[in-house]
N, C-alpha and C positions, 0 to 999 in steps of 0.2 A: 534334499527335501523329498524327492521322489521315493527314495529308499524308505524314509520314515513313513510316508503315506501308504506305500505298498505293504509294509509290515503291519501297520495299524489296520488297514482295511481288510486284508485277507486273513486276519486272525479271528476265529469265531468269538474270542473273548473280548475283542474290542471293535471289530469291523462289521462289514456288510450293512452299513448304515448310510444315511443321507449325507450330502456334502456339508451342510452346516454342522451336523453332529460330529462329523469327521474333523472338521476345522477346530471345534472346541477341544477335542481330544488331542489333536496335534499341537494345539497352542499350549497345552499344559507341559508338553515335552520340549517344544521349540517355540519360545515366546516371540521370536522374530517372524514366524510364518504368517502370511497374509491369507485372507479368504480367497483372493484372486488366484493365488498359487494353488490352493486346494481345488478351486473350481476348474482351473486349467487342467490339472491332473485328472479330475473326475470326468471331465468332458471327453477325454480321449480313451477312456476305458470301455472298450466295446462290449465286454461281458456285463458291465454295469448298465449300459444304455438299453439292452434288450429287456431288462426288468423294470425300467422306468415307467411310471404311470402318471397321468395327469392328476395333480392334487385336486380333490373335489372340495368346494367350499359350500357350507350349508348355512343358510340364514335361520333365524328363529332361535328358540331357547336351547340352552345346553343342559346336558344331564349333569346334575349337581346334587350335593348332599351336605347337610349341616353336620353330619357325623363323620369324623376323620377315619373311622373304621368301617366304612360301608364299601362293599365289594360287589362286583358283577362276576358271575361264574358261568362256565359253559363247558361242554364236552366237544373238543375239536378232534379232527382226524387228519393224520398224515397217511395218505393212501388208506389202508385199513387199520392203521395203528391209532387207538384212542389216546387222547391226551387231555387230562383235566386242566383247564386254564382258569385263571382268576386275575382280575385287575382292580386295584383300588380306585374308586370313583374320583377321589380328590388328588392323591399323589401320583396316580398312574403306575404305582408299583405293581409289577407283574409277577405271576407265579405259574408254573407249569409242571405237571407230574405225568410221566409216561405210564400208561396202564397196560396190563397184559390182556385185559378184556374190560367190558363195561357192565359187569354184573354188580348188583347192589353191594355185595361184600367187598369187591375190589375198589369201587368208588368210595365206600365208607372209609376204607383204610387210607385212601388219598386225602379225603376230607380231614381226617384226624391229623395227617402229616401237615396239611395246610394250616390248621388251627394251632398246631405246635409252633409253627414258625412265624405266624402273624397274629396280630390282635384283630379280632373279628366281632363286630356287634351286629352287622346286617349283611345278608347275602341276597342278591337278586339273581335269579336264574330263569331259564325257560321251564316249562312244565314236563320235561322229560322224566321218564320213570326212574332214572338214576338219582334224581333230586327229590322225587316225590315218594320214593319207597318208604316203607315204615321204618326201616333202619336209619335212613338219612334224617327223617323227620324226628325220630326219637333222639338222635344225636344233636340236632339243632336245639331241641328243647332242653336237653341236659346241659348244653353249653350256653344256654340263654341267648341263642342267636336268633334274631328275627329273620324269617325267610319269606321272601316274596317271589312269586313266579309269574311269568308272562308267556304268551304264545310264542313258539319258535319263529324267528325271523321278524320279530317286532322291533324294527329299527328305531322307533321312537323311544324305547326304554332300554334296549340292549345294545345301543350303538357303540359304547366304549368297549364292550366285550368283543363285538364283531370286528372292530378296528384292530384290537390287540391280536386277535386270532389271525387276521390278514397279515399283520406285520410279522408275526411268528412264521407263517407259511412262506412269506417272501424271503425272509432271511435264511430259512432252511433250504429253500429252492436255490438260492444263490450259492450255497455251500455244496450242493449236489452230493449229499452223504449217501453211502451205500445202504445204511440202515440208521434208524433213529434210536439213540440210546439216551438214558437219563443224563449221562455226563455231557453229551452234546447239548441237550436242552438246557441243562444248568448253566453251561457257558453262555448260551444265547440269552437266557434270562438275566444273568448277572451283567452281561453287556448292556442289555436293554435298560436295566435299572440304574446303570451308572452313566447313561448317555443323556446329554442335554436335550430337553424337549421344548420346542417353541411355545406350545400351548400353556405350559406352566412356568416357562422361563427359568428352569433349573432341571436337575435330574430327579427321577422318582425317589432315589435313595435320600436325597437332600430334602425332598418334600414330604417324606414319611411323617405321619402324625399330624399333618397340617390340613386345614380346610382352605380350599381355593375360593377366597372371597370374590375374586374377579368373575368366576362362573356364576355365583349367586347374584352378584350385582347386575350381571348381564341379563339375568332372568327377571330382574325387577326394573327393566328399562321402561321408559315412558311409553304410553300406549301408541303414540304415533310411530315409534320405532318398531313396535310389534306389528302394527298394521303394514308397514313397509315390507316386513319379512314374510307376510302371509301371501300365499298364492292359491290358486284353485286346487282343491282336494289335497291340501298340505296339512300336516299335523304340526301343532305347536304346543309346547309344554309351558304352563304358567304357574308360578309359585302361588300356592293357596294363601300364603301370608299377604299376597298382593291381589287377592281375589277381586277387589274392586276394579282392577285393571281390565278384567274380562268385560265388564259392562261398558267401560270406557272404550275398549277395543272395538266393540260392536257399533258404537256411535261413529258414523261416518264411513265405516268399512262396508256396511250394507251386506253382510253375509247372513246366511241362516245357519243355525247350528244343527248339523246332522247327528252328531253324537258328542256327549259330554260325559266322561267317565273317569273315575279315579283309577290311575294306572300304576301308581307307585306310592304307597302310603309313606314310606320312609323318606322319599324326596319331596313329599307334600306337593305333588304336581297333578295336573289334570290334562287330559288330551282333548283337543278340539279339532274336529274335522270340519273344515270350512268349504262350502260350495257357493258359487255365485248365485245371488238371489236378490230381489228387491224387497223381500219381506224380512222382518226381524222376528226372532223368537226370543222370549225372555228366559232367563235361567231360573 
């Protein structure tokens, strides 16, 4: 079993992943393997433990979309190497393209490659010049792609992209490559897309083209559950189809609304900044 786990984990095409994901891959090759065996092996790998981080859990609403072809896109960096990354909001399908530079012409070529390989109706990005250039905007319009932009570091709307970039960096770090190549990135992405994810209970490849109803249902939770998730100065996204929940949310919660703004037309959500107060403000 140890030989199988070593082979799977230390291969960029299948490994450098979490224990549960490793278990699912090993189970396909060796049906008799147990999760305990995988955990025992995982726990004694010193080079794995140094990269372990505490999983953060966030309450509140999830980033979701009714469109199965909605993506978040960003420009990530490995040291000084720019990489165009994208992740599907529903299936979590990932994409990454190594760039020689971040000029408008280079980014446009990468955007064209992305659209050739994936069905794209909506793209949400930050407002970086690489996405706001006239070349990029003309391309989006020609392809009939709806483009929405947010401020860089807006965790409330770009959370999936940020998490995907972090996962990409972690896996590359574990491999300690001498340099980043497209072949290496392709192996990492193919591995990511074929790896079981707890959040969607399947692999991104298997979820391709589907809408994650669980995420949408979560955002339509009862007001009392939303109230429980709110804390001082915390952001929460609420589906506009359930806008009546906002008023119900205020009843009993006793916050005041510091800001209420449309942050993502395609996901039909609003952002509420809640601060402690005994006064109510109406919407």
